[in-house]
Steps between C-alpha positions, in 0.01 A plus 500: 500500500609836626856630435673800661839648415694560821828670411619574859411159638840449660536849648404395852688167502806465731821545301634150580179337392506701172855390430409128564197525270694666213777245541252215457325673212835551324588130528156382382481753217836389365353148482201617304254511790262771639460585865177605663436597861191325634280492806534703818770738378274621215210538743709690751656730247160595368392573856815704577614251772854413580666216295745266667490188287391407149368207300641482156370275214714413205333454161651357178733246675473121510550320831857394431625842404314663788671273745837552345463873532386474858809296581723749322391788724512289817126493565372242745244247394251552773217337311645322201191282468314830436778646291575759769841640593613775740763761448537728809154673531376380157300185435551388141274256329370371170134578431298194594168327539423311824257209527375348823582127534492440880420626844693801655712774355751268335249295305543671164649415163665781314557570128661803323276726289582774251194724530486773762134476559521127552787549746304758694185283513657283783522804734258553779366852466478748213711756685783233503450396135661800322838497336746779402697444178839654561592534130188702414437670834141371486268347762290217361176448698319199362230457774400844623750558780538864432124554518488311834778713635296810402194356675711365794363151451639156518371259233597147383661446162380154419249297702633162396867565590407698812336214686807289448687673771320557827776741628343761269213540739747622760674708241174683433484584870847628536493706172176663614670596828822624333336692222166609651314340207157333524463149370254445217182308553602231252835457679327484842261231366782294356724526805216387729469181288871401554598281794816602686599168665786418260710804609815443711528728800806685366311623199205599707714705733685662210187655372357600838824674593466721197151586609614572864743766375279649230391857473125404491465217756125558537464398128680178589272437791203546277645263246559235774127504559345535149738247341434244771857493621425557873239218500694248294837535662420616859141390560341840571316759304510880536169664540420854396540650854831328557626619166407859560650518848826319397531710188450816695793416729720386217455839337495711822824379648731413206678845528621379843658175370867436547658364185671213677163383640292563194446120418337451843252778539237355268446197713526691824216718391300222337505289817325792690196482277463142387446193718807311395778299667804690385737211580294263286482757229877533495537127489279461196677796343839332547632822652867509626574476869537885518126533438423254774731680738345839441140409449391167646480632861409861454242598765156646437507882524280619783244769448688725736870479444696519827865551580516147636379361162749700298786402734394130471569521131862569576560174686818406315552789257368846463153583361678606179510121428134445553250481211249682724707826489298622204262649754620853587381472859714186554804657337473831694457322836792273422728805442376660822558182706850448348402164340504605135849382436558308816330212686303572813728512800357319798782606720662165559693252298490112508855506627405712798213271589723202472728667755199510724456128469241468220551211256318328219127531493494720814738744324257526207202542722666770714603695185142484370355604835726802517434592139119492548529707813723752328253523203203556729681768683522703181124537512503567873294190584759256643446363846793268498740731682705202617592414138589863419693564817693174442667642191 
């Protein structure tokens, strides 16, 4: 076990979060317990990343006293069967051991433990299995998490417990993408042996969304392939050439991303390089309707990008709303055409056409005919003068 004294551990924490932690620590300490921060907050503090929420484990308390204390501070029992409560941005729990008893992520029995090493054994990766003892300002690293952080590596804690939760395969993917860490060979081997057919869609999407918005999405793409995720969930594999070309674009264009569209660019780029039905992909993923609206019908990008193609992306809204705007040529042309923040103006409204006698299906067909003619005219190739002159 490695231990490290970390006196300024709380220096970068938000003030409100620090106050909440110290309030809980004071209550627990008065009752004879000891509080330790565990999991992601310790990892992120060591990495110098922002902290927004914390997992706190309370040692030295029996179940009855722990629950009484949680009720006294108004904490919500979000997972009482797992001895987990929530107080604002702090999850508070008793240290525990989990044993697999059934299928799915709820098929576990739980029992409290008193030993820190045993409590950390249930965690997925070594970088998430460290704890910070608040009373002694010390990080306790039972399984080599600090060494793996130094080596930028993702490794399992315990093989027997790891295979009990198939979601951990997807967590390896999103952590690799978020941290830019490689996945150890042992972890890859174990992940490939785990089936993923017991995962509900909402849990699958939750992990993928973290990967979509990560700083190192090409790491996530690589993990999709080597961990067998692409093949097991979506029925396709990613060959070397596809990986290289998609990764190149993920890296090349990320400086052009708009924050509000960041979750969509990964799939917009991936669909250009891999033979995949993006609508089916989104369905398997359990993605929200917003993903389908923005991605399911995106067109193929032509080798030579034309004004008409760019304007066609602004059918209902400006190109600013399109997940293809990561390409500088598309963005620049959209600004020049006046369709960056506004939809493409075909010069006539449905109301005006209705005044000319168009109704129902004929109205839609006429609008589409005029739109296509107007788009072609942007490239100087339209021969439908009647449609243009009718506007």
